[in-house]
C-alpha positions in Angstrom: 94.6 83.2 115.0 94.3 84.2 110.8 96.1 81.3 110.2 93.7 79.1 110.2 91.5 80.7 107.7 93.6 79.9 104.8 92.8 76.3 104.4 93.6 76.3 100.5 97.1 77.4 101.3 97.5 74.1 103.5 95.9 72.2 101.5 97.5 73.6 98.7 101.9 72.9 99.4 102.9 69.3 99.7 105.3 68.1 102.1 108.2 67.9 99.4 107.3 71.7 98.7 107.6 72.7 102.1 111.0 70.9 102.5 111.9 72.5 99.5 111.0 75.9 100.9 112.6 75.6 104.1 116.0 74.4 102.4 115.8 78.2 100.3 115.1 80.6 103.6 117.8 78.6 105.6 120.0 79.6 102.2 118.2 82.6 102.8 118.9 83.6 106.0 122.5 81.5 105.9 123.5 84.1 103.6 122.1 87.0 105.4 124.0 85.7 108.5 127.4 86.0 106.1 126.2 89.7 104.8 126.0 90.4 108.2 129.5 90.1 109.3 130.5 91.5 106.0 128.3 94.9 106.8 129.7 94.3 110.5 133.4 95.0 109.2 132.4 97.6 107.1 130.8 99.6 110.0 133.9 98.7 111.9 136.3 100.3 109.3 134.8 103.4 108.3 133.0 103.5 112.4 135.7 106.6 113.1 134.1 108.9 110.1 130.6 107.4 111.1 130.9 108.8 114.1 131.0 112.6 113.6 128.7 115.0 114.9 126.5 115.0 111.6 126.6 111.3 111.0 126.3 110.1 114.7 122.3 109.5 115.1 122.2 108.0 111.7 125.6 105.6 112.7 124.0 104.7 116.1 120.4 103.7 114.6 122.1 101.7 112.0 124.6 99.8 114.7 121.8 99.3 116.7 119.8 97.6 113.9 122.6 95.9 113.0 122.5 94.4 116.6 118.6 93.1 116.3 119.5 90.7 112.8 122.7 89.6 114.7 119.9 87.8 117.4 117.2 87.2 115.0 118.9 85.5 112.2 120.5 83.1 114.2 116.3 82.8 116.0 114.9 81.7 112.4 117.7 79.8 111.2 116.9 77.7 114.1 113.2 77.6 113.8 113.7 77.0 109.7 116.0 73.7 110.7 113.2 72.5 113.1 110.6 73.2 111.4 112.8 70.9 108.7 113.0 68.3 111.4 109.1 68.5 111.7 108.1 68.2 108.3 108.4 64.4 109.2 105.1 64.5 110.5 103.9 65.0 107.1 106.2 62.4 105.3 105.8 59.1 107.7 102.4 57.8 106.0 100.3 58.1 109.8 97.7 60.2 109.8 97.6 62.8 112.7 95.3 65.4 111.1 96.0 68.0 114.6 100.1 67.6 114.1 100.0 68.3 110.0 97.6 71.3 110.4 100.8 72.6 113.0 103.2 72.1 110.8 101.7 73.3 107.9 100.7 76.7 110.0 103.7 77.0 111.4 105.2 76.7 107.7 103.1 79.8 107.1 104.2 81.5 109.9 108.0 80.9 109.4 107.2 82.3 105.8 105.7 85.7 106.7 108.3 86.0 109.1 111.5 85.1 106.8 109.7 87.1 103.9 109.4 90.4 106.3 113.2 89.5 108.1 114.1 89.8 104.2 113.1 92.9 102.9 113.5 94.4 106.2 117.4 93.6 105.9 117.4 94.8 102.6 115.8 97.9 103.4 118.7 98.6 105.9 121.6 96.9 103.6 120.2 100.3 101.6 120.4 102.8 104.0 123.7 101.2 105.3 125.4 101.3 101.4 124.4 104.7 101.0 125.7 106.0 104.3 128.9 104.7 103.8 129.3 105.2 100.0 128.4 109.2 101.0 131.0 109.2 103.9 133.4 107.4 101.5 133.0 109.4 98.8 133.1 112.6 101.0 136.6 111.7 102.4 137.7 111.0 99.0 136.5 114.8 97.6 138.0 116.3 100.6 141.5 114.7 99.5 141.3 115.5 95.9 140.7 118.9 97.1 143.1 119.0 99.0 145.8 118.2 96.7 146.5 114.3 98.2 145.9 112.7 94.5 147.3 115.6 92.6 150.1 114.8 89.9 
């Protein structure tokens, strides 16, 4: 496994630093979970307009990606919380080199996973906002042209 090869990283992080990392990840993931609910509502509000022939394929892909995040984010939150509990191995004063090494390897793996999920989720949000924005703009343009907003 490639994670074993980076010994300097494993020795570089203290237990306190790893705990702070985990707290930060948990905060990011919980915020992403909240954003997910908002995006779900946003898509629900505009779903009829999003599911027109010209937008259907794009909307379907966004809904599928959102569904995947609904499963992934809670799973990552659980992994981070479990990892926070495992960090005790580094603080208990008992020399357990194998267990300590495993905790550090797990830390690196979780870090990589959370960073990747965060980047991917950010990109999906951009896609979704652009799609919904374009539809809102088109809807407003149609209303203006149709005379709904004329004085």
